[in-house]
C-alpha positions, 0 to 999 in steps of 0.5 A: 603873855610870855612875861607872865609865863616866865614869871610863873616859871621863875616862881615855880623854880624858886618854890622847887629849890626852896629847902624843905622845912625840918620838923623843928622848923615846922613846930617853931613856925606853928608855935609862932603863928599861934602865939601871934594869933593869941596876942592879936586876940587878947583881951585889952583889959586882961593882956597876956602876962610877960611871964606867960610869954617868956614861959612859952618861948622857953618851951619852944627853945626846949623843943627846938633844942631837943630836936637839934640834939637828937639829930646831932646824936643820930649823926654821931651814932652813924659815924661811930657805926661806920668807924666800928665796921671799918675795924672788922678784920683789924687788930686793936689795943684795948684794956687787957693783960694777956699775950697770945704768943704765935710763931714766937711773937707776942704783942702787948701794950700799956697806957701811962697816965704820965711819963715814966723813967722805968717801965718793966713788963713781966710775962707770966705763964699759965702756972703763974710763973714769971718766964721773962722780964723786959725792961722797956726803959723810959716811956712818955705818957700815953700808949706804947706797944711792946713785943716779946720774942718768946724767949724765956729768962733761962734762955729757952724758947717758950711754947706758943700759947696764951700768957699774961703780963704785968706792967710796973712803972715808976717816975723818980722812985714814985710808983705809976699805975699804967693800964695794961693793953691786950691785942685782939682781932675784931670779928664783928660789930654789935649795935645797941642803944648805947652805940657800937660794941666790937666783938674782939678775940679773947676780950669779948665785947669791947666798947668803941671808946675803950679802943686805944689803938688800931694795929 
């Protein structure tokens, strides 16, 4: 009697620890049962065509594949959401060409598609005048950050405020087209069907994939 009770207990434990079936596994199991039943009860004089069986198996693979893809996309979206929320309150580099000069300090960036032996940043005021040019020298391909101390070319101190900048780059005399990067602070995150977007000061909504660097 004890052995019988032990056997029942073991069986119950095995059942309770068995992994629950997913929706895809449930669909697959039902499909296979239906297919096996169909093959068992087929007319010997008119058996199932191989093409029919192959087609049904292909449908099963499609359903299972879509289920797995949806699960992967959901996990990916959740991961992106956590990453985006973690950026709130931080400054990021994203495509843009403005510099916000505060307390005599302005920060910007650039993204070079290839290495350059000459990079020059021109800072422009609201009147469209170039107030300062900074020779950054050689730069490797990728993202670079630069700072401006607020000094104008004539030796005066530029007032705090909003400025824009232009980046000129070249390699061996050949012009390179970099992407200008502005700095803004992430204030909130918006989630929609395409994924998370960041609300960035001075830039509006910025896609997570557009962020080049977190400062």
